[in-house]
C-alpha positions, 0 to 999 in steps of 0.5 A: 645588516637589515639587507642581510636579514631580509635576504635570509627571510626570503631564502627561508620562505623559498625553502618552506615553499619547496618543502610544501611542494615536495610533501605534495609530490610525495603524497600524490605518489603515495596515493598512486602507490595505494591505488596500484596496490589495491588493483594488484590485490584485486587482480591476485584475487580474481579467481575468488572474485569470479567464483563468489560472483558466479555463486551469487549469480546462480543462486539469485537465478534459482531464487528468482525462478522459485518465486511464484508469479503474482497477478494484479486485477484492478477496476476504475470507478467514478463517484456516483451522483450525490443524492443527499445534496437537496436534503442538506441544503434544505436542512441548512436553510431551514435549520434556523427556523426549526431550532426555534422550536427545539428541533435540530435538522443537522445539515452540511454536505459530506463527501461520500466518496472520501468516506467510502474510501476510508471505510474500505481501509478500516478494520471494521469493514475488512473484518466483516469482509474477511468473515463474510467471504471466508478468505483467510486461507486464500489470504494467509496460507497460499504459496502458489497457483496451478495454471492448468487446474486453476487451483490454489496450492496451500502451504501444507505446514500452515493449512490443510485444505482437505480438513480445513484445519490450520496447522501453523506453529506460532507462539502465544498469544497467536493461535494456529488459526490467524486472528482477524487482526493478522488477516487485516495486516496481510489484507492491507498488503495486497489491496490498493485504493487510490483516488485521482485528485484531479478527476476524482476517479477511484482505482481499486486493485488486488494482488494475488497468486491467482488472477481469478482470485484477484479479480473476484476480490476486487468485484466483491470489494466494490459490491461490499462498499456500495452495500455498506454505504447504502445500508448506512444511509438507509438506517439514517433515513429511517431513523430520521423519518421516525424522529421527524414523525415524532416532532410532527406529533408534538408541534402545532406550528403550521410553518414548521409542520410544512418543513417537517413534511418536506424533510420526510419527503426528502428522506423518503426519496433517499430510501427509494434511491438507495433501494433501486440503485445497485452502484450506490456510491462508486460506479464502475467505469472499467471493470476488473479483469482476469490479468493474463500477464504477471505483475511480479516478481521482477526476476531480471532485477533480482538476478542483476542485484544478485550479480552486483552483490556477489561482485561487491562482496567478493572484492571486499573479502579480497581486500580484507584478506590482503590488508590482514596478511600485509599487517 
C-alpha cells in the first residue's frame, strides 16, 4: 500500500513538472507572437513613420539654420603678487603689544584673487558695470549680428535702436525697460569666471552674438575688477593712515609710536603701489581676442536630435493606433 502511494506521488510530481514546462513554452511563444505583432504594426505604418521623421528632420534643419551664431572670447589671467603680506604679518606680530594700549591693528592674510572673483559675480559689481557701460540693449535686445557691417541687429519688437526706446510688452511689476535685476540674470548666462585649483590661473569668458562685443566685455571686466579692488585698498589704506595718525596724537609710549610709524609706512607703500600698477589684482597672461570661429549653436547635433525625435514619435503613434484599433 505504501509503495502504491509513493508511486502516485512521483507521477503527480512529474505531471506538475510537465505542466510548468508547457506553461513556459506557451509563454515564450506568446512573447514571440507579440514581437512579431509589433514588427508587423511598425512595417504597416512605415509610410507614416517615414513622413513624420522626414518632417521633423527638415524642421530641425530649418530651425538650426535660423539660429544665429554665438562667439566666445576669453582671457587667461594670473593672480598679481600680494603686496599687503608685509602689513598683515607686522600687524599680527605687533598686535599683542598694540592691544595693551587699546589699539586694534587687525591682521590676517586675505586671498585677494578669490575675493575679486566673488566680486565679479556679485550683484553690486554687475549693476555698476551695466550702468557704467550702458550694455543693457546689447545684453537683452540683440537678436543677431551682421558680419559685413559689423553691426548688431536688435529685435524691433523689444528695442528701437534709433530712438533708444524700449518697446517690449511685459506684465507688472516688470517694465518696458529691463531692470538691473533682469539684466543681472541675463549677464550671468553669458559670462563665465573660473579658477584652476592647481595653478590658480583665472579664465574670464563672454559669449555674445558679436565677437567684437564679446572681446570688449572681457577687457572691460578685467579693467573694472582691477579698478574695484584698487579703489577698495586705497580707501582702506587712507582710512588706516587717518586712524593711525589719530593714535599717534594720543599715545606717549615711544615703542608704540615706532609701531604706528611702521604701519603708516606700510600703508603708504600700499597707496603708492596701487597708484602705479594698472593690473592690480589680476594680471593678463593671454589677452582676449576677437574669435573667428563660432562657439554655437551645434547645428549638426540639433539635426540629429530632430531626426531621432521624429522617428521615436512616429513609431509611438503607429503602435498606439494599432493597439487602439485592435482593442
